[in-house]
N, C-alpha and C positions, 0 to 999 in steps of 0.2 A: 484577536478580539475574543474575550470570554463570553460565554452565554450570559445574557443580561439577567439582572435580578427580576425584572418584569417577566421575562420568559419563564424563569424558574418558578416564580410565584403562580403564574397561570397554570403551569404544569401541576403544581401541588394542589391548587384549587380543583382542577379537573379530576385529579386522582381521588380527592376526598369526595367529590360529588358522585363520581362513578365507582365508589368503593367496591361494590359487588363484582364489577368487571375487573377491577384491580386484582382481586383475589383469584378470579378465574385465570387471568393472564399469568399470575404467579404460579399457580398449580400446574398449568400447562408447561410453563418454562422449566419447572423442576422435573416434570415427567420427561421432557425432551432432553434435558441434560443427562438424565440416567440412560436414556435410549441411545443418544449419540455421544459416545465416549470420546475424549480427546485422542487425537492420532499420535500425540507426543506426550510431553510432560510439562509441568510448571517449574520454571527456573526462577529462583528468588534473586532479584537484582537489588534488593535492599528496600527501595521505596514501594515496590509492587512485585507481583509475580507475572511473568510472561509465558504464554504457551509456546513451546518450541519443539520442532522435530529435526533430528539430525540423522542423516543417512549417509552411507558410503564411507570412504576413507581416502586418505592421500591429500596431496597439496596441488593446487591451492584450495582454500575453502570458498565455496560458492555460496553467496547469500542472495536469496530470492525475496524481493520486497514487493508486496501487493500494491495495487492502486488505491485510490480513495474509497473507503468503505469496505475494502477487500480483506481477505484473511489468508492464512497459509494454504487453505484448500484450493485457492486459485491456481496453485502450481502443480496439482496432482497429475497433470498430463505431461509435465516437463521434468520434474524432479527425479523420477525413477530412472530415466535414461541417463541422467548426469551422474547419479550416485555410483555408477560402474567405473567412473574415472576420477572422481574427486569427493571430498567431504562436502555435503550439501546441507545448508541450513535454511529452513523455512520457519517463520514465526508469525504470531499475531501481535499487532501493535496494541497498546493499552486500550481496553474497552471493546476490542473487536475479537471475533472468534471465541476462543476459550480463555483469552487473557482477562486479567482483572483490572479494576481501577482506571476509570477514564481520566485522562489528563485535563486539567482546567484550561490550559493553553497548549494544545497539541500542535506546535509548530514543527517544521522540519528540524530545527535545532534541538528541540526537546526529544524528538524521535531518534536523532543521532546519538544523543546522550544515553537513551535507553538501550539502543543497539550496542553501543560501546560497552555498557555495563553487562549486557547479556553475553557478549563475546568473552568478556573477562570471566564471568561466572562459569561459562562452559569450558573455559580453558582453550578456546579455539584460536590458535596462533595464526598470524598472517603468513603469507600474503592472502588478500581477499580479492576474489573476482565478484564484483557487485552487479546485480541484475535488478532493474527496477521498472515496473510497469506504470505508466501514466503518472499520477502524483508520486508514486513510489520512486520514480526516476529522479525527482527533485531531492528526495531524502538521500538517495545513493550518491548523487552529485555532491551534496554538502558533506557527506561522510568522506568522500574522496578528496575534497578540498581541505578538510581538517586534518586528515591522516594520510597524506600523499605517499609516505614511505611504506605504508602497509597495504596499499591497493595496487594490484597488478593489472587490472582490466575493468572495463565498465561496459555493460550492455544496457542500452536504453530501449525498452520495448514500448513503442509508440508513447514515449514519455512526454509529459507536460513541460512546456517552456514557461518560465516564470512570468513572462510578459502577459500571459492570459489572465493573471490575477492582479496586475498593476493597473490601478484606475486610469493613470495618464496614458497608458498604452492600449487600452481596450476600446473597441468600437462600440457604438450605441447598441448594435445587435448583440454583442457579447455581454454588455452590461445588463441588457434585458434578460439574457439567458441566465446570468448569475443570480439576478433577482428571483427568477423563477425557481432555480435550484434551492436558494436559501429559503424561499417560502415553503417549498415542499418538505425540506428537511426540518424546518421549524415546526410545521404542522405534525410531522411524524414524531418529532421529539416530544411534543405535548401530548399526543394521543397514544403513543406506544405503551405507556404503563397500563392503559386500559385494554390493550390488545387489538385496537382498531386496525392497525396495519395488517395484522394477521387475518382478520376477516376480509380485508380488501385484497389479500394476497400480494402485498407490497413489502418485500423484505429487503434489507440492506445486503449488498454483496452481489456476486455473480448470478446471472439468471440463465446462463448458457452452458453450464457444465453438464456432463452426462448425468442422467437421472440418478444413478447410484450415489453421486456426490451432491446432487442438488438438495436431497433431503436434509443432511446436516447443515448445509449452507442456509437453507430456509429457516431451520430451527434456530440457528445462531443469529440470523439476520432479523428475526422478529423480536429479539430481546430488547427491552427498553434501553439497556446500556449501549446496544449497538447504535440505536438512533441518537442517543445522547452523544456518543463518540463521533459519529459522522457529521452531526450538526456542528459540534465544536471544531472538528477538523476543517470544515468548509469555512467557518467564521475566521479561522486562523490563516487562511491562504495568503492574504495580503502580507501579513508579517513574515510568513514563510518565504514568499517571493522576494521580499526585501532582504532577507537573510542570504538568499542565493545571489542576489545582485551585489551584495557587499562582500561576498566570500572571496577568498584568494582564488585566482585562476587555477585550473587543474594543471598539473605538470605536463608540459608539452609533448613528452615522449610516452604518455599513457595511451595504450591502445583502447579505442572506444568504437563501438558499433552502435549506430543509430538505426534501429529496426523500426521502420515506419509502415503503417497500414495504408494501403493504396486506396481504400474506399472512404477516406476522410475528405472533408471540404478544403478549399484553398486556404482559408484562414489557418486551419490546423497545420497544413503542409508548410506554411510559412514558418511556423514555430519549429517544425522538424528541420527545416533548412538552417535555422539559427543554431540548432544543436550541433550541426556538422562543423562548426567553427570552434568547438571546445578545445581540441588539441590538434597538433600536426599529424597525429596518427588516427584521426577520426574518419570512419567510413560509414556511408549510409547504404542500407539495403531496404528497398521498398518491396513489401509483400503485397503485390497488386490485388490479389483476390481476398484480402482480409479486411475485416472491420477493426475497431479499436483494440479488442482483446485478442491480440495475435496469439498469445499463449494458450488460448482456448480454441480459436478458429484454425490456427495453423501452428500447433505446438512443435511440429517438425522444423519450422523456420527458426523458432527460438532456440531449439536444441542445436541446430546447425550453426547459428551465430555464436553461441557459447563455445561449442567445440572448435570453431574457427579461432577464437581468441585463445583457447587452451593450447592450440597448436603454435600460436604466435609467441606466447609468453615465454620469456627466458627466466625460469625460476631460480637459476644459480645466483642471480643478483640479489635475491631475497634471503639467502641462507646466511 
């Protein structure tokens, strides 16, 4: 679902009424962009430019996908340890982080297309070991479904199961939660051009990274484009879930690790158990002392899971 004309009109009216605040927000954003330089570079994929960071060398290529509203900085506690063994790619989806141009309909399918174009632009050859956190896990699963011969492994870091966004499979409590999230992001989308989220200290993206990384995350997360991107992303979750539901099953010999946070509620844990049926080589690891963002609370557990797959994968079959 795209952002409605009504919502876009309200946003425009508010921006015109609060024009002085709009100018202040713009000037602060420009200042922060100069202060917090990109950690990588912008790769031109044709329709837009995506911010990407590539470290390490060797095969396979590890691709780290952030969760909803996240960016490449989400992986700063994980990527350095992996780059000693393989080629590691982190990037910002359209509209997030340092990337440009928000997608009108940012579904998992659209993101897979962007990632595919990015990999071609970079000349990053398969095989790919895909790692996805939360909503990013849905994107990685769809990529693995579309390009099975290019994917050698999959690590799902407390990943979302598509049933959470399918109306016929959600509980009344979950529907209420989704309505609350939509309302919050909608309000943020409308007020972000005026800098209101900045004054309320409500930024898009991670809130639990070490302080040295939180400063750029905050700066990027206060941008109006970030609020537009995350609102559009949330509105597109049903379409994304239907895309996952209709996708070809993963090849059954694909090694998959479902890394689950132990401090989640039972409803979430049910989704984690559903993910264990993806392939015949799927294993679940529960990180008992972690909340949802395992890559931040327990980066060592994520690194261990990825290294475990690296040890299992037979790269000779991909040459």
